[in-house]
C-alpha positions as CSV (number, residue, x, y, z in Angstrom):
1,X,-0.2,-0.1,0.1
2,X,2.9,2.3,0.7
3,X,4.1,1.9,-2.6
4,X,1.0,2.9,-4.1
5,X,1.0,6.2,-2.0
6,X,4.8,6.8,-3.4
7,X,3.1,6.7,-7.0
8,X,0.0,8.9,-6.2
9,X,2.6,11.5,-4.6
10,X,4.9,11.5,-7.2
11,X,2.1,11.9,-9.7
12,X,1.1,14.8,-7.7
13,X,4.2,16.7,-7.7
14,X,4.7,16.1,-11.5
15,X,1.2,16.6,-12.7
16,X,0.9,19.6,-15.1
17,X,-2.2,20.6,-13.1
18,X,-0.1,21.1,-9.9
19,X,2.2,23.8,-12.0
20,X,-0.6,26.2,-10.4
21,X,-1.0,26.1,-6.6
22,X,-2.9,23.0,-5.4
23,X,-5.0,25.2,-3.5
24,X,-6.7,26.6,-6.5
25,X,-7.8,23.4,-7.8
26,X,-8.6,21.5,-4.1
27,X,-10.0,24.6,-2.3
28,X,-12.3,25.8,-5.1
29,X,-15.1,28.7,-4.4
30,X,-18.4,27.5,-2.8
31,X,-20.4,25.6,-5.4
32,X,-24.0,27.0,-5.7
33,X,-27.3,25.6,-7.6
34,X,-26.9,22.2,-6.8
35,X,-29.3,19.9,-4.6
36,X,-28.4,19.1,-1.1
37,X,-27.5,15.6,-1.4
38,X,-25.3,16.2,-4.6
39,X,-23.8,19.4,-2.8
40,X,-22.8,17.2,0.1
41,X,-21.3,14.3,-1.8
42,X,-19.4,16.8,-4.0
43,X,-18.2,18.7,-0.8
44,X,-17.2,15.3,0.7
45,X,-15.0,14.6,-2.3
46,X,-13.6,18.0,-2.4
47,X,-12.7,18.0,1.1
48,X,-11.3,14.4,0.7
49,X,-9.0,16.1,-2.0
50,X,-8.0,18.7,0.2
51,X,-6.9,16.5,3.0
52,X,-5.1,14.2,0.8
53,X,-3.1,17.0,-0.9
54,X,-2.3,18.7,2.5
55,X,-1.3,15.4,3.8
56,X,1.2,14.5,0.7
57,X,2.6,18.0,0.9
58,X,3.7,17.5,4.5
59,X,5.0,14.2,3.3
60,X,6.8,15.5,0.7
61,X,8.3,18.0,2.7
62,X,9.6,15.8,5.2
63,X,10.2,12.9,2.5
64,X,8.5,10.2,4.8
65,X,5.0,9.9,6.3
66,X,3.8,8.9,9.9
67,X,1.4,6.1,10.5
68,X,-1.8,8.7,11.2
69,X,-0.7,10.5,8.0
70,X,-0.9,7.1,6.1
71,X,-4.2,6.2,7.7
72,X,-5.6,9.6,6.3
73,X,-4.2,9.0,3.0
74,X,-5.5,5.4,2.8
75,X,-8.9,7.0,3.9
76,X,-9.2,9.6,1.1
77,X,-7.3,7.4,-1.3
78,X,-10.9,7.2,-3.2
79,X,-10.8,10.9,-3.9
80,X,-7.6,11.0,-5.8
81,X,-8.8,7.7,-7.6
82,X,-12.1,9.5,-8.7
83,X,-10.3,12.6,-10.0
84,X,-7.5,10.1,-11.6
85,X,-10.4,8.5,-13.7
86,X,-11.4,12.0,-15.3
87,X,-10.2,12.4,-18.9
88,X,-7.6,14.3,-19.3
89,X,-6.2,17.3,-21.7
90,X,-4.5,17.2,-23.5
91,X,-4.0,13.3,-24.6
92,X,-1.9,11.5,-27.0
93,X,-2.7,11.7,-30.4
94,X,-4.1,15.0,-30.2
95,X,-3.2,15.6,-34.1
96,X,-5.4,12.7,-34.8
97,X,-8.1,15.3,-34.5
98,X,-9.2,13.8,-30.6
99,X,-12.6,14.5,-29.9
100,X,-13.0,12.3,-27.1
101,X,-10.8,12.5,-23.9
102,X,-11.5,9.4,-22.1
103,X,-10.8,8.4,-18.5
104,X,-11.3,5.0,-16.6
105,X,-14.4,3.7,-16.2
106,X,-13.3,1.0,-14.3
107,X,-11.4,3.1,-11.8
108,X,-14.5,5.3,-11.3
109,X,-16.6,2.2,-10.6
110,X,-14.1,0.9,-8.0
111,X,-14.6,3.8,-5.9
112,X,-18.5,3.7,-6.1
113,X,-19.9,3.0,-2.9
114,X,-16.8,3.8,-0.7
115,X,-18.4,7.2,0.5
116,X,-21.1,7.8,-1.9
117,X,-22.1,6.0,-5.7
118,X,-20.2,7.7,-8.5
119,X,-21.3,8.0,-11.9
120,X,-19.3,8.0,-15.1
121,X,-20.4,10.7,-17.7
122,X,-19.1,12.4,-20.8
123,X,-19.5,16.1,-21.1
124,X,-20.0,17.9,-24.2
125,X,-17.4,21.1,-24.4
126,X,-16.9,24.0,-26.2
127,X,-14.1,26.2,-26.4
128,X,-13.9,29.5,-23.8
129,X,-15.1,29.7,-20.8
130,X,-18.6,31.0,-20.1
131,X,-19.1,29.9,-23.7
132,X,-22.4,30.1,-25.6
133,X,-23.8,26.6,-25.8
134,X,-26.2,27.5,-28.7
135,X,-25.6,25.9,-32.4
136,X,-22.9,27.2,-34.1
137,X,-23.5,28.7,-37.4
138,X,-20.6,27.3,-38.9
139,X,-20.9,24.7,-41.3
140,X,-17.5,23.3,-40.8
141,X,-17.3,19.6,-40.2
142,X,-14.7,20.3,-37.5
143,X,-16.8,23.1,-35.8
144,X,-19.5,20.3,-35.6
145,X,-17.7,17.7,-34.2
146,X,-18.5,16.9,-30.6
147,X,-15.9,17.0,-28.0
148,X,-16.3,15.2,-25.1
149,X,-14.6,14.7,-21.9
150,X,-14.9,12.0,-19.1
151,X,-15.9,12.8,-15.7
152,X,-16.7,10.7,-12.3
153,X,-19.0,12.5,-10.2
154,X,-21.2,11.8,-7.4
155,X,-24.3,9.7,-8.8
156,X,-26.6,11.9,-6.9
157,X,-26.1,14.8,-9.0
158,X,-28.3,15.0,-12.2
159,X,-26.9,15.9,-15.5
160,X,-27.5,19.7,-15.0
161,X,-25.3,19.5,-12.1
162,X,-22.9,17.7,-13.0
163,X,-22.5,20.5,-15.8
164,X,-22.8,23.2,-13.4
165,X,-19.9,21.4,-11.2
166,X,-17.7,21.3,-14.1
167,X,-18.1,24.9,-15.1
168,X,-17.4,26.1,-11.5
169,X,-14.6,23.8,-10.5
170,X,-12.7,23.0,-14.1
171,X,-9.3,24.8,-14.5
172,X,-9.7,24.1,-18.0
173,X,-10.5,27.0,-20.5
174,X,-13.9,24.9,-21.7
175,X,-17.4,25.3,-20.9
176,X,-19.7,22.1,-20.4
177,X,-23.1,22.4,-22.6
178,X,-24.4,18.9,-22.1
179,X,-23.8,15.6,-20.2
180,X,-24.2,11.9,-21.2
181,X,-23.8,9.4,-18.4
182,X,-23.3,5.9,-18.4
183,X,-25.7,5.0,-15.8
184,X,-29.2,7.0,-15.5
185,X,-32.9,5.9,-13.9
186,X,-35.2,4.6,-16.1
187,X,-38.9,5.3,-14.9
188,X,-41.0,2.3,-15.0
189,X,-44.1,4.0,-16.8
190,X,-47.5,2.3,-17.7
191,X,-46.0,0.9,-21.5
192,X,-43.1,-0.6,-19.4
193,X,-45.2,-2.7,-17.3
194,X,-48.1,-3.1,-20.1
195,X,-45.4,-4.4,-22.6
196,X,-43.6,-6.6,-19.8
197,X,-46.8,-8.3,-18.4
198,X,-47.6,-8.8,-22.4
199,X,-44.4,-10.3,-23.1
200,X,-44.3,-12.3,-20.0
201,X,-47.9,-13.7,-21.0
202,X,-46.6,-14.4,-24.7
203,X,-43.5,-16.5,-23.3
204,X,-45.7,-18.7,-21.1
205,X,-48.1,-19.3,-23.8
206,X,-45.3,-20.4,-26.1
207,X,-43.9,-22.5,-23.4
208,X,-47.4,-24.3,-22.5
209,X,-47.7,-24.7,-26.5
210,X,-44.4,-26.1,-26.8
211,X,-44.8,-28.6,-24.0
212,X,-48.2,-29.6,-25.2
213,X,-47.1,-30.3,-28.7
214,X,-43.6,-32.0,-27.5
215,X,-45.9,-34.5,-25.4
216,X,-48.3,-35.0,-28.4
217,X,-45.7,-35.7,-31.0
218,X,-43.2,-37.7,-29.1
219,X,-45.5,-39.7,-26.6
220,X,-48.6,-39.9,-29.2
221,X,-46.9,-39.3,-32.4
222,X,-49.8,-36.8,-33.4
223,X,-48.7,-33.9,-35.2
224,X,-49.9,-30.1,-34.9
225,X,-50.8,-30.0,-38.6
226,X,-53.4,-32.6,-38.0
227,X,-55.2,-30.9,-35.3
228,X,-58.9,-29.9,-35.8
229,X,-60.0,-28.4,-32.7
230,X,-59.6,-24.7,-33.3
231,X,-58.6,-23.5,-29.7
232,X,-55.5,-26.1,-29.8
233,X,-54.9,-25.0,-33.5
234,X,-54.8,-21.4,-32.1
235,X,-52.5,-22.8,-29.0
236,X,-50.1,-24.7,-31.1
237,X,-49.6,-22.0,-33.4
238,X,-46.9,-20.6,-30.7
239,X,-45.1,-23.9,-30.4
240,X,-41.6,-23.3,-30.0
241,X,-41.1,-27.2,-31.0
242,X,-42.9,-27.2,-34.4
243,X,-41.9,-23.3,-35.3
244,X,-38.1,-24.1,-34.7
245,X,-38.2,-26.9,-37.0
246,X,-40.0,-25.1,-39.8
247,X,-37.4,-22.1,-39.3
248,X,-34.1,-24.5,-39.2
249,X,-35.1,-27.4,-41.9
250,X,-33.0,-27.7,-44.6
251,X,-34.2,-29.7,-47.7
252,X,-33.9,-29.7,-51.6
253,X,-36.4,-27.5,-52.8
254,X,-39.1,-28.2,-55.5
255,X,-38.2,-27.4,-59.0
256,X,-38.9,-24.0,-60.1
257,X,-37.9,-22.6,-56.7
258,X,-35.1,-19.7,-56.8
259,X,-32.5,-21.2,-54.9
260,X,-30.0,-18.6,-54.6
261,X,-32.5,-15.8,-52.9
262,X,-31.5,-17.3,-49.3
263,X,-27.9,-16.9,-49.7
264,X,-28.0,-13.4,-51.3
265,X,-30.2,-12.4,-48.3
266,X,-27.5,-13.4,-45.7
267,X,-24.7,-12.0,-47.0
268,X,-26.7,-8.8,-47.6
269,X,-27.8,-8.7,-44.3
270,X,-23.9,-9.1,-43.2
271,X,-23.3,-6.1,-45.3
272,X,-26.1,-4.3,-43.7
273,X,-24.8,-4.6,-40.3
274,X,-21.3,-3.9,-41.3
275,X,-22.4,-0.7,-43.0
276,X,-24.2,0.0,-39.8
277,X,-21.2,-0.7,-37.5
278,X,-19.2,2.1,-39.3
279,X,-21.7,4.6,-38.3
280,X,-20.5,4.7,-34.8
281,X,-16.9,5.6,-35.9
282,X,-18.1,9.1,-36.4
283,X,-18.1,9.2,-32.6
284,X,-15.1,7.2,-32.0
285,X,-12.4,9.0,-30.2
286,X,-10.4,10.5,-32.9
287,X,-11.8,11.8,-36.1
288,X,-8.9,11.5,-38.5
289,X,-9.5,7.8,-39.3
290,X,-12.8,8.8,-40.2
291,X,-11.2,11.4,-42.8
292,X,-8.6,9.0,-44.3
293,X,-11.1,6.0,-44.4
294,X,-12.4,6.9,-47.8
295,X,-8.8,7.2,-49.2
296,X,-8.3,3.4,-49.1
297,X,-9.6,1.8,-52.1
298,X,-11.2,-1.3,-50.6
299,X,-12.9,1.0,-47.9
300,X,-15.4,1.7,-50.6
301,X,-17.0,-2.0,-50.2
302,X,-18.2,-0.5,-47.0
303,X,-18.7,3.1,-48.0
304,X,-21.1,2.0,-50.8
305,X,-22.9,-0.6,-48.7
306,X,-25.8,1.4,-49.2
307,X,-26.6,-0.7,-52.2
308,X,-27.1,-3.6,-49.8
309,X,-30.6,-2.3,-49.4
310,X,-30.9,-2.0,-53.2
311,X,-30.3,-5.5,-53.3
312,X,-33.4,-6.0,-50.8
313,X,-35.4,-3.8,-53.3
314,X,-34.7,-5.8,-56.2
315,X,-35.5,-9.3,-54.3
316,X,-38.7,-7.4,-53.2
317,X,-40.1,-6.8,-56.5
318,X,-38.6,-9.9,-58.2
319,X,-40.3,-12.5,-55.6
320,X,-43.7,-10.6,-55.6
321,X,-43.8,-10.7,-59.5
322,X,-42.3,-14.2,-59.8
323,X,-45.0,-15.7,-57.3
324,X,-47.6,-13.7,-59.1
325,X,-47.2,-14.8,-62.2
326,X,-46.0,-18.7,-60.9
327,X,-49.8,-19.1,-60.3
328,X,-50.8,-18.4,-63.7
329,X,-53.9,-16.2,-62.5
330,X,-57.0,-16.2,-64.5
331,X,-58.6,-12.8,-66.0
332,X,-61.4,-13.0,-63.6
333,X,-59.3,-13.2,-60.5
334,X,-57.5,-10.2,-62.1
335,X,-60.3,-8.2,-62.4
336,X,-62.0,-9.4,-58.9
337,X,-61.8,-6.4,-56.3
338,X,-61.4,-9.0,-53.6
339,X,-58.0,-10.2,-55.2
340,X,-56.3,-6.9,-54.5
341,X,-57.9,-6.0,-51.0
342,X,-56.4,-9.8,-49.8
343,X,-53.2,-8.6,-51.8
344,X,-53.0,-5.8,-49.3
345,X,-54.3,-7.4,-46.2
346,X,-51.9,-10.2,-46.4
347,X,-48.8,-7.9,-47.0
348,X,-50.2,-5.8,-43.8
349,X,-50.6,-8.8,-41.8
350,X,-47.5,-10.5,-42.7
351,X,-45.1,-7.6,-41.8
352,X,-46.6,-5.3,-39.3
353,X,-46.9,-7.6,-36.0
354,X,-43.3,-8.6,-35.9
355,X,-42.0,-5.0,-36.4
356,X,-44.5,-3.4,-34.4
357,X,-44.1,-5.5,-31.4
358,X,-40.5,-5.1,-31.3
359,X,-40.9,-1.3,-32.0
360,X,-42.6,-1.8,-28.4
361,X,-39.5,-3.9,-27.2
362,X,-37.3,-1.3,-28.1
363,X,-39.2,1.7,-26.7
364,X,-39.6,-0.2,-23.3
365,X,-36.2,-1.7,-23.2
366,X,-33.6,0.1,-25.1
367,X,-32.9,2.9,-22.3
368,X,-31.5,-0.1,-20.0
369,X,-28.4,-0.4,-22.7
370,X,-26.4,1.9,-20.3
371,X,-22.7,2.0,-20.4
372,X,-19.5,4.1,-21.4
373,X,-19.9,3.4,-24.9
374,X,-23.6,4.2,-25.0
375,X,-22.6,7.5,-23.2
376,X,-20.0,8.5,-25.5
377,X,-22.5,8.2,-28.5
378,X,-24.6,10.6,-26.8
379,X,-27.4,7.9,-25.5
380,X,-28.9,8.2,-28.8
381,X,-30.6,4.6,-28.3
382,X,-32.6,6.8,-25.6
383,X,-33.5,9.9,-27.7
384,X,-34.8,7.5,-30.6
385,X,-36.6,5.2,-27.9
386,X,-38.3,8.7,-26.9
387,X,-39.2,9.4,-30.5
388,X,-41.2,6.3,-30.7
389,X,-43.4,7.2,-27.8
390,X,-45.2,9.9,-29.9
391,X,-44.3,8.7,-33.6
392,X,-44.9,4.9,-33.5
393,X,-48.2,5.7,-35.4
394,X,-46.1,6.5,-38.5
395,X,-44.7,3.0,-38.3
396,X,-47.8,1.5,-38.1
397,X,-49.0,3.0,-41.2
398,X,-45.6,2.9,-42.9
399,X,-45.3,6.4,-43.4
400,X,-42.2,7.0,-41.5
401,X,-40.0,7.9,-44.1
402,X,-42.0,11.3,-44.5
403,X,-41.2,12.2,-41.1
404,X,-40.1,16.0,-40.4
405,X,-36.4,16.5,-41.1
406,X,-36.2,17.9,-37.6
407,X,-37.0,14.5,-36.0
408,X,-34.9,11.7,-36.0
409,X,-37.8,9.0,-36.3
410,X,-38.7,5.6,-34.8
411,X,-36.2,2.9,-35.0
412,X,-34.0,3.8,-37.9
413,X,-34.0,0.8,-39.9
414,X,-38.0,0.8,-40.4
415,X,-37.5,3.5,-43.4
416,X,-36.8,0.8,-45.7
417,X,-40.2,-1.4,-44.7
418,X,-42.0,1.9,-45.1
419,X,-40.6,2.6,-48.5
420,X,-41.0,-1.2,-49.6
421,X,-44.6,-1.2,-48.6
422,X,-45.2,2.2,-50.8
423,X,-43.7,0.7,-53.7
424,X,-45.7,-2.4,-52.9
425,X,-49.0,-0.4,-53.0
426,X,-48.3,0.8,-56.5
427,X,-46.9,-2.9,-57.6
428,X,-50.5,-3.7,-58.6
429,X,-50.2,-1.5,-61.8
430,X,-47.2,-2.9,-63.2
431,X,-48.7,-6.5,-62.5
432,X,-51.8,-5.9,-64.2
433,X,-50.0,-4.1,-67.2
434,X,-47.3,-7.2,-67.3
435,X,-50.5,-9.6,-67.5
436,X,-52.4,-8.1,-70.3
437,X,-49.5,-7.0,-72.4
438,X,-45.8,-7.7,-71.9
439,X,-45.0,-4.5,-73.9
440,X,-47.6,-2.3,-71.6
441,X,-46.0,-3.7,-68.2
442,X,-42.3,-3.1,-69.4
443,X,-43.5,0.4,-70.5
444,X,-44.6,1.0,-67.3
445,X,-41.4,-0.2,-65.7
446,X,-39.0,2.1,-68.1
447,X,-41.6,5.0,-67.4
448,X,-41.2,4.6,-63.7
449,X,-37.6,4.4,-63.9
450,X,-37.2,7.3,-66.2
451,X,-39.3,9.1,-63.9
452,X,-37.0,8.7,-61.0
453,X,-34.1,9.6,-62.7
454,X,-35.2,13.0,-63.8
455,X,-36.7,13.5,-60.4
456,X,-33.3,12.5,-58.8
457,X,-31.6,14.9,-61.3
458,X,-34.0,17.8,-60.4
459,X,-33.5,17.2,-56.5
460,X,-29.7,17.2,-56.9
461,X,-29.9,20.4,-58.9
462,X,-32.3,22.4,-56.3
463,X,-30.8,20.8,-53.0
464,X,-26.9,20.6,-54.2
465,X,-26.6,17.2,-53.0
466,X,-23.5,14.7,-52.7
467,X,-23.2,11.5,-54.4
468,X,-22.4,9.9,-51.2
469,X,-21.6,11.2,-47.7
470,X,-17.9,12.1,-48.4
471,X,-17.6,14.0,-51.1
472,X,-18.5,17.6,-52.1
473,X,-22.0,18.7,-51.8
474,X,-24.3,19.5,-49.1
475,X,-25.7,16.7,-47.1
476,X,-28.0,18.5,-45.1
477,X,-31.3,16.4,-45.1
478,X,-29.8,13.9,-47.9
479,X,-31.4,11.3,-46.1
480,X,-34.8,12.7,-45.7
481,X,-34.8,14.3,-49.2
482,X,-33.4,11.6,-51.5
483,X,-32.4,8.3,-49.7
484,X,-35.5,7.5,-47.8
485,X,-37.9,8.3,-50.9
486,X,-39.5,6.0,-52.9
487,X,-39.8,7.7,-55.7
488,X,-35.7,7.7,-55.8
489,X,-35.5,4.3,-54.7
490,X,-37.8,2.7,-57.2
491,X,-35.6,1.7,-60.0
492,X,-34.0,-1.4,-58.3
493,X,-37.5,-2.7,-57.5
494,X,-38.9,-2.2,-60.7
495,X,-36.1,-4.2,-62.3
496,X,-36.5,-6.7,-60.0
497,X,-40.3,-6.8,-60.9
498,X,-39.1,-7.2,-64.8
499,X,-37.1,-10.0,-63.9
500,X,-39.5,-12.1,-61.5
501,X,-41.9,-11.6,-64.6
502,X,-39.2,-13.1,-67.0
503,X,-38.2,-15.8,-64.6
504,X,-41.9,-16.8,-63.8
505,X,-42.7,-17.2,-67.6
506,X,-39.6,-18.3,-69.4
507,X,-37.4,-20.0,-66.3
508,X,-38.7,-23.4,-66.9
509,X,-37.6,-23.5,-70.2
510,X,-34.0,-23.8,-69.1
511,X,-32.5,-22.1,-72.3
512,X,-28.9,-23.2,-72.8
513,X,-26.3,-21.0,-72.9
514,X,-22.7,-21.1,-74.5
515,X,-20.0,-21.3,-71.9
516,X,-18.6,-18.3,-73.6
517,X,-21.6,-15.7,-73.4
518,X,-22.1,-17.2,-70.1
519,X,-18.9,-16.2,-68.8
520,X,-19.1,-12.9,-70.7
521,X,-22.4,-12.1,-69.0
522,X,-20.6,-13.1,-65.5
523,X,-17.6,-10.5,-66.6
524,X,-20.1,-7.7,-67.6
525,X,-22.1,-8.1,-64.6
526,X,-19.0,-7.7,-62.1
527,X,-17.5,-5.0,-64.1
528,X,-21.1,-3.1,-63.4
529,X,-21.0,-4.1,-59.9
530,X,-17.5,-2.8,-59.4
531,X,-18.4,0.6,-61.2
532,X,-21.2,0.7,-58.6
533,X,-18.9,0.4,-55.5
534,X,-15.5,2.2,-56.6
535,X,-16.5,4.6,-59.0
536,X,-16.2,7.1,-56.0
537,X,-13.0,6.7,-55.1
538,X,-11.6,10.0,-56.4
539,X,-14.7,11.7,-55.7
540,X,-14.1,10.9,-51.9
541,X,-10.5,11.6,-51.5
542,X,-11.5,15.0,-52.8
543,X,-12.2,15.4,-56.5
544,X,-14.8,17.8,-57.5
545,X,-17.9,16.6,-59.2
546,X,-20.5,18.7,-60.6
547,X,-24.2,18.4,-59.7
548,X,-24.7,16.7,-63.1
549,X,-22.2,14.0,-62.4
550,X,-23.3,13.5,-58.7
551,X,-26.7,13.0,-60.1
552,X,-25.5,10.6,-62.5
553,X,-23.9,8.5,-60.5
554,X,-26.2,8.3,-57.8
555,X,-29.0,7.5,-60.5
556,X,-27.0,4.9,-62.3
557,X,-25.1,3.3,-59.8
558,X,-28.4,1.8,-58.0
559,X,-29.9,0.8,-61.3
560,X,-26.7,-0.8,-62.3
561,X,-26.2,-2.7,-59.1
562,X,-30.1,-4.0,-59.5
563,X,-29.1,-5.2,-63.0
564,X,-26.1,-7.0,-61.2
565,X,-28.4,-8.6,-58.8
566,X,-30.8,-9.8,-61.5
567,X,-28.0,-11.2,-63.4
568,X,-27.0,-13.2,-60.6
569,X,-30.4,-14.6,-59.8
570,X,-31.4,-15.2,-63.1
571,X,-28.4,-16.8,-64.1
572,X,-28.2,-19.3,-61.5
573,X,-31.7,-20.1,-61.8
574,X,-31.5,-20.7,-65.5
575,X,-28.5,-22.9,-65.1
576,X,-25.7,-20.5,-66.0
577,X,-23.7,-20.1,-63.0
578,X,-21.8,-23.2,-62.5
579,X,-19.9,-23.4,-59.4
580,X,-21.3,-20.0,-58.1
581,X,-24.8,-21.5,-58.6
582,X,-23.9,-24.6,-56.9
583,X,-22.3,-22.3,-53.6
584,X,-25.3,-19.9,-53.7
585,X,-27.9,-22.3,-54.2
586,X,-26.9,-25.0,-51.5
587,X,-29.7,-25.8,-48.9
588,X,-27.6,-24.6,-45.8
589,X,-28.7,-21.2,-46.6
590,X,-32.2,-21.8,-46.2
591,X,-32.5,-21.1,-42.3
592,X,-30.8,-17.7,-42.8
593,X,-33.1,-16.6,-45.8
594,X,-36.2,-17.7,-43.7
595,X,-34.6,-15.3,-40.8
596,X,-33.7,-12.6,-42.9
597,X,-36.7,-10.3,-42.1
598,X,-36.4,-10.5,-38.2
599,X,-32.9,-10.5,-38.4
600,X,-33.1,-7.1,-40.0
601,X,-35.5,-5.9,-37.5
602,X,-33.5,-6.6,-34.6
603,X,-29.9,-6.1,-35.6
604,X,-30.1,-2.4,-35.0
605,X,-30.6,-3.0,-31.3
606,X,-28.4,-6.0,-31.3
607,X,-25.2,-4.1,-32.7
608,X,-25.6,-1.5,-30.3
609,X,-26.1,-3.9,-27.3
610,X,-22.9,-5.7,-28.7
611,X,-20.7,-2.7,-28.8
612,X,-22.0,-1.4,-25.5
613,X,-20.8,-4.6,-23.6
614,X,-17.2,-3.7,-24.4
615,X,-17.3,-1.1,-22.0
616,X,-15.4,1.4,-23.7
617,X,-15.7,4.3,-26.4
618,X,-14.8,3.0,-30.0
619,X,-11.5,3.4,-31.4
620,X,-10.8,2.7,-35.3
621,X,-7.9,0.5,-36.1
622,X,-9.0,-1.1,-39.5
623,X,-12.1,-2.2,-41.6
624,X,-10.8,-5.6,-41.3
625,X,-10.9,-5.1,-37.3
626,X,-14.1,-3.9,-37.4
627,X,-15.4,-6.6,-39.7
628,X,-14.1,-9.4,-37.7
629,X,-15.0,-8.2,-34.4
630,X,-17.8,-6.1,-34.7
631,X,-19.9,-7.2,-37.8
632,X,-19.5,-10.7,-38.0
633,X,-20.4,-11.4,-34.2
634,X,-23.5,-8.9,-34.6
635,X,-24.8,-10.6,-37.4
636,X,-24.6,-13.8,-35.8
637,X,-26.1,-12.6,-32.7
638,X,-28.9,-10.9,-34.9
639,X,-29.7,-14.2,-35.9
640,X,-29.9,-16.0,-32.6
641,X,-32.1,-13.1,-31.6
642,X,-34.4,-13.2,-34.8
643,X,-34.7,-17.1,-34.5
644,X,-36.6,-16.2,-31.0
645,X,-38.6,-13.6,-32.3
646,X,-39.7,-15.3,-35.3
647,X,-40.8,-18.4,-33.2
648,X,-42.8,-16.2,-30.9
649,X,-44.3,-13.9,-33.0
650,X,-43.7,-14.1,-37.1
651,X,-44.5,-17.8,-37.4
652,X,-47.6,-17.6,-35.2
653,X,-48.8,-14.6,-37.2
654,X,-48.4,-16.4,-40.5
655,X,-50.1,-19.4,-38.9
656,X,-52.9,-17.3,-37.5
657,X,-53.6,-15.2,-40.5
658,X,-54.0,-18.5,-42.7
659,X,-56.4,-20.1,-40.3
660,X,-58.4,-16.2,-40.8
661,X,-58.2,-16.4,-44.3
662,X,-59.6,-20.1,-44.5
663,X,-62.2,-18.8,-41.8
664,X,-63.3,-15.7,-44.0
665,X,-63.0,-17.3,-47.5
666,X,-64.7,-20.9,-46.3
667,X,-61.5,-22.6,-47.9
668,X,-60.2,-24.3,-44.6
669,X,-59.7,-28.1,-44.9
670,X,-58.9,-30.6,-42.3
671,X,-56.3,-32.5,-44.4
672,X,-53.3,-31.8,-46.9
673,X,-55.2,-33.2,-49.7
674,X,-55.1,-30.9,-52.6
675,X,-58.6,-29.6,-53.6
676,X,-59.5,-27.3,-56.0
677,X,-60.2,-23.4,-55.1
678,X,-62.8,-21.5,-57.2
679,X,-60.6,-19.0,-59.0
680,X,-61.5,-15.3,-58.1
681,X,-62.0,-15.9,-54.4
682,X,-58.4,-15.3,-53.4
683,X,-55.5,-13.5,-54.2
684,X,-53.0,-15.5,-56.1
685,X,-50.6,-15.1,-53.4
686,X,-53.2,-16.9,-51.1
687,X,-54.2,-19.2,-53.6
688,X,-50.6,-20.5,-54.0
689,X,-50.8,-20.9,-50.1
690,X,-54.0,-22.7,-50.1
691,X,-52.9,-25.0,-52.9
692,X,-50.5,-27.6,-52.5
693,X,-49.7,-29.7,-49.6
694,X,-51.1,-27.6,-47.1
695,X,-49.9,-24.5,-45.0
696,X,-47.1,-26.2,-43.2
697,X,-45.6,-27.4,-46.2
698,X,-45.9,-23.9,-47.9
699,X,-44.2,-22.2,-44.6
700,X,-41.4,-24.9,-44.6
701,X,-40.4,-24.2,-48.3
702,X,-41.8,-20.9,-49.6
703,X,-43.0,-18.6,-46.7
704,X,-40.3,-16.6,-46.3
705,X,-39.4,-16.2,-50.0
706,X,-42.8,-14.9,-50.8
707,X,-42.9,-11.0,-50.3
708,X,-40.2,-11.3,-47.8
709,X,-38.7,-7.6,-47.4
710,X,-35.2,-8.2,-46.5
C-alpha cells in the first residue's frame, strides 16, 4: 500500500495541473445551484481531495509519512482515484483530431460506494470559459464535431448539476454544455409494465404450447398439422417445438424454386450490419481515421454498402412478381376487387405484427442499454426510443420515411419497410400491365425508372446533394430528401419486377447458353458491380464533381447494381452459374433466408448492445478489425435473436393469418389433400398458399420467399 501512495505522490508532484497552486484546485470557491445531496457528496469529495493534498504536501516536505498520515491518505485515496478516472487534456494523439478525452470507467466504478455512489459521464465541451452553448452557425465539419471529456462525479448529481460542477470547478478553458452518463434512472411507466406483462404472457403461452406439442408429438405421435380443434390449433401455432423445425429445416427445394435468394439475403444482411457498424466511428475517440477512411480503395466496399438495401429492393420486386405469375392467374381473378383487397391485407398482416411488437420492445427496453459506449455516443438510443413514444403510429401506417427532417424518427432501419410498402402499394399497376401485355408492363417499368431518374436529377440540382456522404455537395437532409423516398429508390424494385416476370414465364425452359456467353455475362455483371462500388474513389478523396455528375452516379449506380443482382439470380436459376450456382443454391442457406426479415428488424439494437458490452468508447484501427470483431459477431447474434422473435411472433402470425383467411373465405380443410379453389375468391398469393400440400409445407418451403422484405 505504501508503494501505491508513493506513486500517487509522485504523480501529484509532477502533474501539469500542479504547476498551479494546488489550493486553487482543491480549495475552490463555494459551489452553488446544486441539490442538497449532490452538494453534500461533492463537498465530501473536495474535502477529501484537500485533505489528501495537504497531507501529501507535508509528507513530500518531510520525505516520509507517519502512521497517522498514512491512515489519512488511505481513507481519502478514493478521492484521488475518482479524480484520476477523469479524462485528461491533452491526450496522446491530439493531432489525430481527438474528439473524446476518455478516462477510466473501471476506476470510477471501483471507488463507487466508498463514500457515495459515482457515475461516469461524458461532458460535451465548447472552447472558452462561459462560451455559448447554442448551435454554431459554422458549416465546417470540424466545428460540428462533439468534443467530449470523461468525468466521474457523485451519482446523486443529475446531468444539469454535473455540468454546473464542471463549469464552476474546472481549470480548463472550456464550457460544458451537455452531459451523457453511463448510468441513469429509467422510469418504469405504464408502457413498461404493459409490454412486460404482455411479453411474459406470450412466453408462458409459447412454453405451454411447446410442452403440449412436444408431448403429443413424441409420446402420442400426433402432429400439430393434423389438429382440428380450433382452440388447440391457435395454441399450437405458438409452439417453439414446431416453429423451430419450420425455421431450421434444410431440404431440397421443388423445381422452379429460386434457390439462390437465401444466400443473397444472408450476405446482404451481413453487409447491412457492417455498414451500420461504421456509423459509430463518427463518434469514436479520434476523427482523423474517419477522414482517411475513404482514401483507401477497398474501404469503398463499406462506403457503398448503401447498395445492400437496393439488393433487398430488387429481391422484393422480383419475388412478388415471380410468385404472382407463377400461379398463372386467370382474368376473372385479376379483375376481382377481392383479389387486390387480400393482396394488401396479406402484406400488412405478414409484416406488421413482428415489427410493431419489436418497436414496443425497443421503446421499453432500449433505455436500459447503458454504459460508457452508449454515453460516448450521446445515448442516442434513448432519444430514438423517446421518439417512438410519440411517432410509433407512423411506423404502423408505413409512412415514417416522410417524418420531419427535424425528427430523428422511430427506429432507424424501418424507413426501408416504409419505402418497400409504398412501392408494394403501386405494384399492382405493373402486375396488371404485365398480365395483359408484356409491352405495356415493360413500358410502365421503363416509365417509372425514367421518372425516378429525372426526379433525382431535379433534387440534386435544387438541393446540391452529394453523390455520397463523403464528397462535395450539401449533405444537409440528404437522407430525408433523397435517400428514403420511394420515387428515388424505385428503379431497383422495378428492375426486379421485370426479372421476376421473365423468370416466372420463361424460367422453366432452361435455355442453354454457350459457356463463352455465360462467362461474358458474368464478367460484364462484375464490371458493373465494380463501377457501383468503386467509382467514387477519387470523388471521396477530394475530386470535385459537378451536380450533374453526382446526380448521374446516384441514379445509375443503384440501377446498375439492380441489374447485377438480377443477373446473379437469373443466371443461377437458369443454370448459367456453374460453381457459383452450386455455392449460392446450397440448402444450408435456407434457415438464414427464412430469418432474414426478423434479423433485419432486430440487428439495430443487437449491434448497439454488442458494442456497449465492450465497456468503452469506440476506437478505429482498421476496416478488417471492425468487420471481424464487430460485424460478424453482431450478425450472428442478430440471427440468434431473430430466431426467437420469429418463433414467438412471426410464424404464429402467419399461421393465424392462414386460419383467419380460411375462416373468412370458407377454404379451410382438415387434411393436406389438394383440393380445387374457385378462381377469383383469393389473391394469387393466397391461392398459392391454399393449394399444394397445406399451409405447413408451404411455410417450410416458400413462406419466407414470398413477399419477404429483407
